[in-house]
mmCIF file of the C-alpha atoms, coordinates in Angstrom:
data_MODEL
# 
_entry.id   MODEL 
# 
loop_
_atom_site.group_PDB 
_atom_site.id 
_atom_site.type_symbol 
_atom_site.label_atom_id 
_atom_site.label_alt_id 
_atom_site.label_comp_id 
_atom_site.label_asym_id 
_atom_site.label_entity_id 
_atom_site.label_seq_id 
_atom_site.pdbx_PDB_ins_code 
_atom_site.Cartn_x 
_atom_site.Cartn_y 
_atom_site.Cartn_z 
_atom_site.occupancy 
_atom_site.B_iso_or_equiv 
_atom_site.pdbx_formal_charge 
_atom_site.auth_seq_id 
_atom_site.auth_comp_id 
_atom_site.auth_asym_id 
_atom_site.auth_atom_id 
_atom_site.pdbx_PDB_model_num 
ATOM 1  C CA . UNK A 1 1  ? 21.799  -18.461 2.571   1.00 0.00 ? 1  UNK A CA 1 
ATOM 2  C CA . UNK A 1 2  ? 21.345  -15.412 0.245   1.00 0.00 ? 2  UNK A CA 1 
ATOM 3  C CA . UNK A 1 3  ? 18.511  -17.308 -1.416  1.00 0.00 ? 3  UNK A CA 1 
ATOM 4  C CA . UNK A 1 4  ? 16.801  -17.569 1.981   1.00 0.00 ? 4  UNK A CA 1 
ATOM 5  C CA . UNK A 1 5  ? 17.426  -13.826 2.550   1.00 0.00 ? 5  UNK A CA 1 
ATOM 6  C CA . UNK A 1 6  ? 15.906  -12.846 -0.881  1.00 0.00 ? 6  UNK A CA 1 
ATOM 7  C CA . UNK A 1 7  ? 13.110  -15.060 -0.336  1.00 0.00 ? 7  UNK A CA 1 
ATOM 8  C CA . UNK A 1 8  ? 12.308  -13.402 3.260   1.00 0.00 ? 8  UNK A CA 1 
ATOM 9  C CA . UNK A 1 9  ? 12.397  -9.990  1.464   1.00 0.00 ? 9  UNK A CA 1 
ATOM 10 C CA . UNK A 1 10 ? 10.037  -10.977 -1.052  1.00 0.00 ? 10 UNK A CA 1 
ATOM 11 C CA . UNK A 1 11 ? 7.615   -12.317 1.543   1.00 0.00 ? 11 UNK A CA 1 
ATOM 12 C CA . UNK A 1 12 ? 7.890   -9.013  3.324   1.00 0.00 ? 12 UNK A CA 1 
ATOM 13 C CA . UNK A 1 13 ? 7.203   -7.131  0.077   1.00 0.00 ? 13 UNK A CA 1 
ATOM 14 C CA . UNK A 1 14 ? 4.205   -9.173  -0.300  1.00 0.00 ? 14 UNK A CA 1 
ATOM 15 C CA . UNK A 1 15 ? 2.757   -8.934  3.197   1.00 0.00 ? 15 UNK A CA 1 
ATOM 16 C CA . UNK A 1 16 ? 3.335   -5.107  3.049   1.00 0.00 ? 16 UNK A CA 1 
ATOM 17 C CA . UNK A 1 17 ? 1.538   -5.013  -0.339  1.00 0.00 ? 17 UNK A CA 1 
ATOM 18 C CA . UNK A 1 18 ? -1.558  -6.841  1.050   1.00 0.00 ? 18 UNK A CA 1 
ATOM 19 C CA . UNK A 1 19 ? -1.784  -4.751  4.114   1.00 0.00 ? 19 UNK A CA 1 
ATOM 20 C CA . UNK A 1 20 ? -1.405  -1.696  1.816   1.00 0.00 ? 20 UNK A CA 1 
ATOM 21 C CA . UNK A 1 21 ? -4.152  -2.999  -0.287  1.00 0.00 ? 21 UNK A CA 1 
ATOM 22 C CA . UNK A 1 22 ? -6.374  -3.902  2.472   1.00 0.00 ? 22 UNK A CA 1 
ATOM 23 C CA . UNK A 1 23 ? -6.060  -0.371  3.908   1.00 0.00 ? 23 UNK A CA 1 
ATOM 24 C CA . UNK A 1 24 ? -6.771  1.395   0.683   1.00 0.00 ? 24 UNK A CA 1 
ATOM 25 C CA . UNK A 1 25 ? -9.912  -0.630  0.109   1.00 0.00 ? 25 UNK A CA 1 
ATOM 26 C CA . UNK A 1 26 ? -11.042 0.323   3.841   1.00 0.00 ? 26 UNK A CA 1 
ATOM 27 C CA . UNK A 1 27 ? -10.297 3.949   3.077   1.00 0.00 ? 27 UNK A CA 1 
ATOM 28 C CA . UNK A 1 28 ? -12.055 3.740   -0.179  1.00 0.00 ? 28 UNK A CA 1 
ATOM 29 C CA . UNK A 1 29 ? -15.149 2.107   1.702   1.00 0.00 ? 29 UNK A CA 1 
ATOM 30 C CA . UNK A 1 30 ? -15.135 5.069   4.098   1.00 0.00 ? 30 UNK A CA 1 
ATOM 31 C CA . UNK A 1 31 ? -14.409 8.107   1.850   1.00 0.00 ? 31 UNK A CA 1 
ATOM 32 C CA . UNK A 1 32 ? -16.202 7.094   -1.258  1.00 0.00 ? 32 UNK A CA 1 
ATOM 33 C CA . UNK A 1 33 ? -13.077 7.507   -3.410  1.00 0.00 ? 33 UNK A CA 1 
ATOM 34 C CA . UNK A 1 34 ? -9.413  6.076   -3.650  1.00 0.00 ? 34 UNK A CA 1 
ATOM 35 C CA . UNK A 1 35 ? -6.669  7.908   -1.797  1.00 0.00 ? 35 UNK A CA 1 
ATOM 36 C CA . UNK A 1 36 ? -4.431  9.916   -4.033  1.00 0.00 ? 36 UNK A CA 1 
ATOM 37 C CA . UNK A 1 37 ? -1.246  8.727   -2.070  1.00 0.00 ? 37 UNK A CA 1 
ATOM 38 C CA . UNK A 1 38 ? -0.547  6.062   0.287   1.00 0.00 ? 38 UNK A CA 1 
ATOM 39 C CA . UNK A 1 39 ? 0.267   8.772   2.807   1.00 0.00 ? 39 UNK A CA 1 
ATOM 40 C CA . UNK A 1 40 ? -3.576  9.376   3.093   1.00 0.00 ? 40 UNK A CA 1 
ATOM 41 C CA . UNK A 1 41 ? -3.655  6.112   4.902   1.00 0.00 ? 41 UNK A CA 1 
ATOM 42 C CA . UNK A 1 42 ? -1.720  7.612   7.840   1.00 0.00 ? 42 UNK A CA 1 
ATOM 43 C CA . UNK A 1 43 ? -4.215  10.292  8.865   1.00 0.00 ? 43 UNK A CA 1 
ATOM 44 C CA . UNK A 1 44 ? -7.891  10.766  10.073  1.00 0.00 ? 44 UNK A CA 1 
ATOM 45 C CA . UNK A 1 45 ? -10.023 11.222  7.007   1.00 0.00 ? 45 UNK A CA 1 
ATOM 46 C CA . UNK A 1 46 ? -13.509 12.791  7.103   1.00 0.00 ? 46 UNK A CA 1 
ATOM 47 C CA . UNK A 1 47 ? -16.074 11.798  4.423   1.00 0.00 ? 47 UNK A CA 1 
ATOM 48 C CA . UNK A 1 48 ? -18.819 13.724  3.047   1.00 0.00 ? 48 UNK A CA 1 
ATOM 49 C CA . UNK A 1 49 ? -21.226 12.748  5.871   1.00 0.00 ? 49 UNK A CA 1 
ATOM 50 C CA . UNK A 1 50 ? -18.745 14.417  8.160   1.00 0.00 ? 50 UNK A CA 1 
ATOM 51 C CA . UNK A 1 51 ? -17.824 11.137  9.796   1.00 0.00 ? 51 UNK A CA 1 
ATOM 52 C CA . UNK A 1 52 ? -14.137 10.640  10.866  1.00 0.00 ? 52 UNK A CA 1 
ATOM 53 C CA . UNK A 1 53 ? -12.001 7.509   10.508  1.00 0.00 ? 53 UNK A CA 1 
ATOM 54 C CA . UNK A 1 54 ? -8.480  6.530   10.614  1.00 0.00 ? 54 UNK A CA 1 
ATOM 55 C CA . UNK A 1 55 ? -5.801  6.662   10.517  1.00 0.00 ? 55 UNK A CA 1 
ATOM 56 C CA . UNK A 1 56 ? -5.894  3.447   8.255   1.00 0.00 ? 56 UNK A CA 1 
ATOM 57 C CA . UNK A 1 57 ? -2.111  2.518   8.903   1.00 0.00 ? 57 UNK A CA 1 
ATOM 58 C CA . UNK A 1 58 ? 0.247   3.765   11.561  1.00 0.00 ? 58 UNK A CA 1 
ATOM 59 C CA . UNK A 1 59 ? 2.603   4.435   8.648   1.00 0.00 ? 59 UNK A CA 1 
ATOM 60 C CA . UNK A 1 60 ? 3.496   3.451   5.163   1.00 0.00 ? 60 UNK A CA 1 
ATOM 61 C CA . UNK A 1 61 ? 5.947   0.410   5.651   1.00 0.00 ? 61 UNK A CA 1 
ATOM 62 C CA . UNK A 1 62 ? 9.385   0.894   4.214   1.00 0.00 ? 62 UNK A CA 1 
ATOM 63 C CA . UNK A 1 63 ? 10.263  -1.676  1.369   1.00 0.00 ? 63 UNK A CA 1 
ATOM 64 C CA . UNK A 1 64 ? 12.545  -4.522  2.383   1.00 0.00 ? 64 UNK A CA 1 
ATOM 65 C CA . UNK A 1 65 ? 16.279  -3.902  3.166   1.00 0.00 ? 65 UNK A CA 1 
ATOM 66 C CA . UNK A 1 66 ? 18.574  -3.349  -0.079  1.00 0.00 ? 66 UNK A CA 1 
ATOM 67 C CA . UNK A 1 67 ? 15.259  -2.330  -2.080  1.00 0.00 ? 67 UNK A CA 1 
ATOM 68 C CA . UNK A 1 68 ? 15.949  0.873   -3.425  1.00 0.00 ? 68 UNK A CA 1 
ATOM 69 C CA . UNK A 1 69 ? 12.490  2.512   -4.090  1.00 0.00 ? 69 UNK A CA 1 
ATOM 70 C CA . UNK A 1 70 ? 9.514   2.749   -1.775  1.00 0.00 ? 70 UNK A CA 1 
ATOM 71 C CA . UNK A 1 71 ? 6.133   1.229   -2.639  1.00 0.00 ? 71 UNK A CA 1 
ATOM 72 C CA . UNK A 1 72 ? 4.626   2.703   -5.554  1.00 0.00 ? 72 UNK A CA 1 
ATOM 73 C CA . UNK A 1 73 ? 0.948   3.220   -5.744  1.00 0.00 ? 73 UNK A CA 1 
ATOM 74 C CA . UNK A 1 74 ? -1.113  4.095   -9.007  1.00 0.00 ? 74 UNK A CA 1 
ATOM 75 C CA . UNK A 1 75 ? -4.820  4.760   -8.655  1.00 0.00 ? 75 UNK A CA 1 
ATOM 76 C CA . UNK A 1 76 ? -7.547  5.163   -11.507 1.00 0.00 ? 76 UNK A CA 1 
ATOM 77 C CA . UNK A 1 77 ? -10.295 7.197   -10.065 1.00 0.00 ? 77 UNK A CA 1 
ATOM 78 C CA . UNK A 1 78 ? -12.507 6.782   -13.112 1.00 0.00 ? 78 UNK A CA 1 
ATOM 79 C CA . UNK A 1 79 ? -12.438 2.618   -12.629 1.00 0.00 ? 79 UNK A CA 1 
ATOM 80 C CA . UNK A 1 80 ? -11.933 2.559   -9.073  1.00 0.00 ? 80 UNK A CA 1 
ATOM 81 C CA . UNK A 1 81 ? -9.093  0.605   -9.581  1.00 0.00 ? 81 UNK A CA 1 
ATOM 82 C CA . UNK A 1 82 ? -5.289  0.739   -7.900  1.00 0.00 ? 82 UNK A CA 1 
ATOM 83 C CA . UNK A 1 83 ? -2.067  -0.938  -8.287  1.00 0.00 ? 83 UNK A CA 1 
ATOM 84 C CA . UNK A 1 84 ? 0.548   -1.352  -5.573  1.00 0.00 ? 84 UNK A CA 1 
ATOM 85 C CA . UNK A 1 85 ? 4.215   -2.357  -6.446  1.00 0.00 ? 85 UNK A CA 1 
ATOM 86 C CA . UNK A 1 86 ? 7.587   -2.712  -5.307  1.00 0.00 ? 86 UNK A CA 1 
ATOM 87 C CA . UNK A 1 87 ? 10.996  -4.040  -7.206  1.00 0.00 ? 87 UNK A CA 1 
ATOM 88 C CA . UNK A 1 88 ? 13.996  -5.556  -5.808  1.00 0.00 ? 88 UNK A CA 1 
ATOM 89 C CA . UNK A 1 89 ? 16.040  -8.668  -5.857  1.00 0.00 ? 89 UNK A CA 1 
ATOM 90 C CA . UNK A 1 90 ? 15.255  -9.047  -9.623  1.00 0.00 ? 90 UNK A CA 1 
ATOM 91 C CA . UNK A 1 91 ? 11.737  -9.599  -8.734  1.00 0.00 ? 91 UNK A CA 1 
ATOM 92 C CA . UNK A 1 92 ? 8.403   -7.342  -8.991  1.00 0.00 ? 92 UNK A CA 1 
ATOM 93 C CA . UNK A 1 93 ? 5.611   -7.515  -6.352  1.00 0.00 ? 93 UNK A CA 1 
ATOM 94 C CA . UNK A 1 94 ? 2.446   -6.313  -7.374  1.00 0.00 ? 94 UNK A CA 1 
ATOM 95 C CA . UNK A 1 95 ? -1.079  -6.285  -6.355  1.00 0.00 ? 95 UNK A CA 1 
ATOM 96 C CA . UNK A 1 96 ? -3.975  -6.578  -7.242  1.00 0.00 ? 96 UNK A CA 1 
# 
């Protein structure tokens, strides 16, 4: 039973990471730059042409129950790449 619960928490983290990655990509396509933080996804953003879009997510999802830290986000504006990760249940989930 505990193994089933752990797999469910890992599946939630994977689904959350995919949703966050998708929202980051949409934000970047609209703004021309990556967001500086995941909270940037929860507000309306105006690009350099004066066009508004968003919010790209209603809220940043909390990590699975029992996972101590929120989702981590690291972006490199120089290369245009980013990483979203979470750790818990002796497992790490990371995208891309």
